[in-house]
Each structure stands twice: as C-alpha cells, then as structure tokens.
N, C-alpha and C positions, 0 to 999 in steps of 0.2 A: 504493500500500500504506500502510495506516495506521501510526501510530507504535507502537501496541500490537502489531500484527503483525510489525513490524520487530524489536521486542524479543523476540518469540516466536521468530523466525527465528534471532536471535543466540543465544538460550538453547539451542535445539536444535542449532544448527550447532557451537557450541563443544563439545558433548558427543559428537556423532557423528563428529567429525574424529579423536577419540582412537583409534578402531579402525584406520583406514588409516594414521594417523601411526605407531602402534606396530608395525604389521605391516611398514612400510617402513624405519623407522629402524634396525631390527635388522640390515639387510643390511650396513651399514658396521661393525657391532659384532662380527661373527662372528670375524674374525681376532683382535681384541683379547681376546675371551672365550677363544679357544683358548690364548692366551699366559697369561692370568691363571690359568686353571684347569688348565693343562697337559694338555689333552685333544686328541684328534685331531678332524678335521672331522666324521667320522661321528657322534661323540657330541654335539658342539656343535650339529649340525643339528637336534637335538631341540628347540632353542629356537624353530625354525621350525615343525616338525611339531606341537608341542604347541599353539601359538597357533591354527593353522588347523584342526586337528581339533576343538578346543574351540569355535571360531567356527562350524564347520559344524554342530555339534550345538546350540549355544546359541541361534543366531539364530532358527531356526524354532520351537524350544520356547518361547522367550521371547515370540515373536510371538503364539503361542496363549495364553500366560499373560496377556499384556496385554489380550486381548479379554475375559478373565474378571475379572481383578483390577484393571484400570485402567492406562492408558498412562502417566499422570503418575507413578503410584506405581512402576511398573517402571523408568521412565527415571531417577528420582531414586535408587532403590536401586542401579541400575547405576553411577551416578556415585560413590556411597559405596563400592561394591565396587572400582571402578577406582582410586579414591583410596587405599584401604587397600593394595591390591596394589602400587601404584607407590611407596608409602611404605616398605613392608616388603621389596621386592625387593632394594634395595641392601644390606640387612642380612643377606642370605642367607649362612649359614655354609658352604654348599657349592653345587655346581652343581645337585644334586637339588632343593634348596629353591628355587633360582632358577627351575627349571622349574615347580614348584608355583605360585609367585607369578605366573609368566607365564600359566599356565592360568587362574588367578583373574582376572587382568587381562583376558584374552581374553573370559571370560564377562561381566565387567562392561561392557566396551565393546560387546559384542554385544547386550546388553540395550538399550543406547541406539540402536544402528543399527536393530534390529528394530522399534522403535516410533517413532523420530524422524520418518520419512516419514509414518507414519499420523497423528501429532499434527498435522503441518502440513496434511495433506489434510483433516482434520476441522475444524480451527479457522481456517485461512486460506481464506476463500471467494472473495476477490477476487484476480484475477491469480494463480490457483493454479499454472498452468504455470510462470510466472516464479519463484514461490516454490520449487517443486520443483527448478528448474534452479539456483537459488542453493544449495540443499542439496547438489546434485551437485558444485558448485564446492568446497564445504567438503570433500567426500569425495575427489574427484579431486585437488584442490589439495594436501591433506594427504599423499596418497600420492606426489604428484610431488616435493614438497620434503622428504619424510621422510629420504632418504639424505643430502641436504645438511645438514639440521638435525642428524641423527645424527653426521655427520662433524665438524661444528663443536663439538658438545657433547663428543664423545669427545676431540677434540684439546685442548680447554681444561680439561675437568673429569673426564675418564675415563668409563668405561661406566655407572656409576650415574646419571649425568646424564640418560641417555635414559629412565630411569624417573621421576626427580624432576621432569622438565619437565612431566609430566602433571598435577602437583598444582595449579598455578595455574589451568589450564584446567578441571579438575574442580571446584574450589572456585567459580570464577566462574560456570560453567554451572549448578551446584547453586543458588547464590543467585538467579541470574536465572530459572532454571526454577521455583523455588519461588514466585517472585512473578508470573511471566508465563505459565506454562503453566496453562490453565484446569483447575479441579478436575474429577475424573472424576465421571460420573453415578453415582448410587447403584447398588450391585450388583444385577444382574438376578436373577430367581428362579432362573435356570439356575446362576449363580455361587454364590448363597447355598445352593442345594441340592446343590452339587457335592461329592461324597465324594472321599476321597483315591484310592480305587480307580478311580472314574470319571475322575479327573484323569490318572492313569497311562495309562488306555486312550486318552484324548483325545490325549495327546502321544506315544502309542505308545512307552511306556517300554521294553518288551521289544525293539522294533526299534532304538531308540537305543542300548541296552546292547549288543546283538549287533553293531551297526555299529561302535561305538567299540572294544569289546574285540577284534573281529576285525581291524580296521585296525591297532590298536596292536600286537597280538600278531604280525601278519604283518611289520610294520616292525621290531619287536624281533628277530625271527628272522633277517631279512635283514641288518639292520645289525650285529647282534652277530657274525654270521659274517664279514661284511666287515671289521669292526674287529679281530677276533682273527686274521684271516688264514687260518682253516681252518673247515670245516663240521663241527660236532660233533653228536652225537645230540641234545643239548639244543636246539641251534639248529633242527634239523629238526622236533622235537616242537613247539616254540613256533610255528614257521611253519605247521605242519599244523593246529595248534589255531586259528590265525588264519584259515586257509582254511576250516576246518569251521564256524567262527563266522560267516564271511561267507556261506557256503552256507546256513546256518540262517537268516541274516538275509534272504536272497532268498526262501526258502520262506515265511518269516513275513510279509514285506511283500506277497506275492501274495495272502495270505488276510486280512490285517488290514483292519478296517473303516475305521480312520483311520491309514493308513500314514505313517511318517516320510518315506520316499521312495516315491511312488506308482508302483511298477514296472508295475502293470497298464496305466497310462496309456501307457507306452512301447510296450507290445505293440499297443495300438490305433492309435498314431500314429507310424509309423516315421520320418516326416520330422522329427518333434520329437526322436526318438532321435538322428538323425544330426546335428542342430544341436548337441545337447549333447555328442556325441562330438567334433565339431569344436572346440567351446568348451574342452573338456578339453585337446585338443592345442594350441590357441592359448595356453592358460595354461602348459602345460609349456614351450613355447618362450620365452614372455616372462619367466617367473619363473626359469627356468634361467639366463638372462642377468642378471636383476635381482639374484639372490642369489649367482650365481657370479662375476660380473665384479668386484665389490668385493673379494672374497677373493683373486682372481687379482692384482688391482692391488697389494694390500697385501702379500701373501705372496710372489708371484713377482717383481713389478716394484718392490716396496718403496716404493710411493706412500703418502704420509701419509693419515690419515683425512680431514682437511679437504679435501685435493686430490681424493681419491676422491669425496667428497660433491659437490664442484663438478663433476666429470666426470659423475657420475650425474644431476646436475640437468638436463643436456641431454636425457636420456631422458624425464623427466617433462614438461619444457617442450614438447618436440616433440609429445607426446601431447595436452597441453592445447590447443595451438594448432591442431592438425589436427582435433580432435573436432567443433567447430562447422562447419568447412568440409566435413567428411565427412557431417554431418547434411544439409546442403543438397544435396550430390551424390547421396546415397542417396535422398533424397526424389524426385529427378528420374529417376535411373537404376536404382534398386533396389539391393539389397545385394550382388549377385554381382560386379559389376566392382570394387567397393571391397575385397571379401574376396579376390579374385584378386590385386589389386595388393598387398594386405597380405601374402599368402603369398609373393609374389615378393620383396618387401622383406625379409621375415624370412629367406628363402633367401640373399639377398645378404649380409645381416648375419652369418648363420651361416658362409657361405663366407669372409667377411672375417676372422672369428675364427680360422679355420684358418691364415690367413697371418701372424698375429701372432707375433713372436718377441722375444727380449731386446733386439734392436736397433731394433725398431719404435718410432717416436715415440709417446709416450703419447697425444698429441692425436689420433693415428690411430684410437684407440679410439672417438672421438666419431662416426666413420662408422657403426660397428656400432650404437652407442647411438641415433643419429639414425634409422637404418633401423628398429630395433625400436620406437622411440618413435612414429614416424609410423604404423607398422603397428598399434600399440596403439590409437592414436586412431581409426584406421579400424575396428578390431575392436570397440571400445567401442560404436560406433553400429551397425556392420554386423551383428554377431552378435545384438544386441537386435532389429534389424529382421527378421532371419531367424527369430528365435524367435517374434515376434508373427505372422509370416506362416504359420508351421507349426503354431501352437497354436490350437485352437478358442477362440472368444471366451469361452465359458462356463468355461474352465479357465485363463485367463491368469494368475490368482493362483497356482495350483498350479504352472504351468509356470515362472513367475518364481522360485519357491522352489527348484525343481529346478535351474534355471539357475545360481543362486548356489551350490548344492551342487557343480555341475560345476566352477565356478571354484575352489572349495576343493580338490576332488580333483586338478585340474590342478596347483595350487600344491604340494600334498603330493607328487605324483608327480615334480615338478621337483626338489624337495629330495631325494627318494629317488634320482633319477638322478645328482645331484651327489655324494651320499654314496657311491654305488657306484663312480663313476668316480674320485673323488679319494681316498677312504679316509682315510689318516692326514694327508695334507698336499696342498695344491694344488700342481700342477706345470704347466709350460708344455705338456708333452706331453698331460697329462690334459685341459687346457683346449682344445687343438686337437682331441682326440678328441670332446669335448663339441660343438665346432663341427660336426664331421662328422655326428654323430647328429642335431643340430638341423637340419642341412641336409636330411636325409632326411625329417624330420617336416614341415618347411616345404614341401618339394616335394609331399609327400602332401596337404597342405592345398590347394595350388594345383590339384592334380588333382581333389580332391573338389569344389572350387568350380567348376571347369570342367565336371565331370560334371553338377553341378546345373544349370548354365546350358544344357548340351546337352539334358538331360532336359526343361527348360522349353520349349526351342525345338521339340522333338519333340511335346510336348503341344499347343503352339499350332498346329503344322502339321496 
C-alpha cells in the first residue's frame, strides 16, 4: 500500500471510529448520569435510544446524499457536526439538551460511517480487501475498548470527558481528510438537476418520518408508563399513535418507489427475512448485557467506573480475537455450526447471570463476558455469511443496508427490555430476571440455527 493510501486510511479511520466509540463509551456512563441528573434508569436510557434511532435513520440517508453531493464533502461536514456536538454536550443545562446534542453527535458520526467505506473502495485500488479489513479494525476496535476508555475518563474527569475526547480525533481527521481524501468529481447532471422534492422522494422522507415518529412515540408511551408506575390515558394514546404511525409506515414502504426499508424484498425472500430476525435477536442478547452489566456492577455491586471498564474490556477483546478464527472456520464449514455454538455460549452466559448474587466474586462476571464476547465474534462473521448466502447477488447492497437497520433495532429493543425490567433502579433480582429472559432468547436462536441446518440436510437428500 502506498504512503498516500496509508494517509487516506488514517484520515478515514480516525473519523469512522467516533460512531462505535461513542455508542460504547456511554455504557459505563449511565449510572453516573442517573446520579448527576437525579433520574431513574428508564429516563436515562434515552441517551441510548436517541443515538441508535438517529444512526438508523442517518446512515442510509447520508449514504444516498453522498452519491449526489460528494463523499468528501459529506465526510468533512460530518466531522464538523460531531465536533460541535461533542463541544456543546458538556455545557448542557439539563438532560433534555444532552439528548439533543447526543442526537446531533449521532448524525455527524453516521455521516462518516456511511461514506468512509465507499471512499476507501473508490480510491484505494491496491490490496483493497486488506484496506477494508483495516477499517473494520478501526470500527470493531473502537467498540471493544469504548467501555474501558469511558471508565477511565469518567473516573478521572467525570462524564463530560466522554464527549470532549472526540475533539482531538475530529480535528485530526478533518485536517488529514482535507489534505488526503481526493476531491469529488464535478456534480453529475442528475445532482445538478435534483429538486428538493425529488431529493425527498429519493431518501423516502415520508417513510423516514413515519418510522422515526412511530418508534419514538411507541417508546415514549411504554417508558412513560413504566417510569410513572401506572398506565394513564395519555400513555395509551401516545403508544397507539406510535403503533398507527408504524402501521402507516409499513403500508407506505410497500408502495414506495425508493423505500427507506424495502419491505417488498422480505416478502420475496423469506430466508433473508429470517436472517434479519435472527440478527435482531442476537443484538438484543448482546446489547442487553453490554448496557446492562455496567449499570449492575456500579449500582448493585458498587464497582468503580474504571474497574467496570476493565471488566468490560474482556468482552471486546474476546470478540476481536475470535473474529478472524471464526472467519477461517466459517469458510470451511459454513455459518451454521458457528451460529449454533454462538447460541449455546450466549445461553451459558445468560444462565451464569442468573447465578450471580452479592457474594459472587466480581471476577466471576468475566465468565459471562467471555461467553458473550466469543459468541459476538462468531456472530460478526457468521451472520454476515448467512446474509450473503440468503440474499441474491443483485441486491447485496440493499440487503446490507437492511442488515444494519436490524442491528439498530436489536440494540433499541435491548434498551427497551432493560428499561422495562429495571425501571427506577437496577436490582440484583431484576438482573437475574434479565438473565432468564436472555436464556430463552439464546435457546431460541440455537433452535433456529439447528432448524436451518436440518432444512439444508433435507434439501441435499
């Protein structure tokens, strides 16, 4: 790889790591934010919801925008947006404003993720697979060390540091990107003749709006009822409005020429549908532990932020170590054995959670973390392989976009599960109940993987 391409990789890598870094650092900050703002867990969980809902919407929209308006331009604007949000978030006068800046931060970092891979694919022509794998290390590595970095920053400088740490990365990426990312080609006739109305149709603005409003309204209705301890008429009306909006979203997507989520595709390819359902369940399992365990350790076990971060590091490291090994195994044996083993490991980790009590050594938590970390490494490769096998070649791009949306939906549902179970405060009993629910989900995944294997054997015979 040439020196020029190395600097291009560094420029892009420093930018795209901000999204996974910020989505993972917050796991260790939730308990601290509860204390600072005097809020229950249900309310504070919006710091998670807001980021993933914004990312689910922004990444596909900004990917389409970059095709029209230029990838370098979108990438650099994303850095400016992320920089501004990270600078202003610590100055938030209340939790509501913190959520606003968190959403802006998510949009900015999503702009970089949506075009970073494309920039490398277009401009790095030699050893392209190696270049893309390096970008994957930036993404997965940032997610792996995020809780540890967050724990260290909060321990020494309090929660504003998890926002301020983005500033040097954003500045350096902007300077390097300005110099090393090649200029965009002149706008095509399609872009120059694009009216605002055509642009809205291209990104399916009505579908995006119905999806966002429906999901947010449904979450508000459910979580408000949980937080207040009773179900009021207002809670029911907000929840029903959310359901009606999501129903309208489904009807709209089935008719839209350029749908935000191509639901017609799922009707034509049931195997692809099941892969995405499994991926949603996988992410419910993983992120329930990812966001739940740090709050359990800090609130119930009174473990410090820095020690919580060190414990959580075992989760990410196991995932990073296993992923390349899983790739070689899956190349030889297919995705099914790896996904079955992943489900078994997550079931073991979930059952282990149910055995934890106040007397359990904190180090024993590492067993659950290792089980989930290894399973995540298997899933990172296995689910991608299952996706490529179930999706026709001519729609791999669309299928990959829907696959990312499934990841975000699973993450959002994991936070919803935690909020419903824990409510005002994390408890040992609530955490054990979480383990029981995750065990059922994990065993369901084992069964689904086994059925897929059985069906494949029947087809061969």
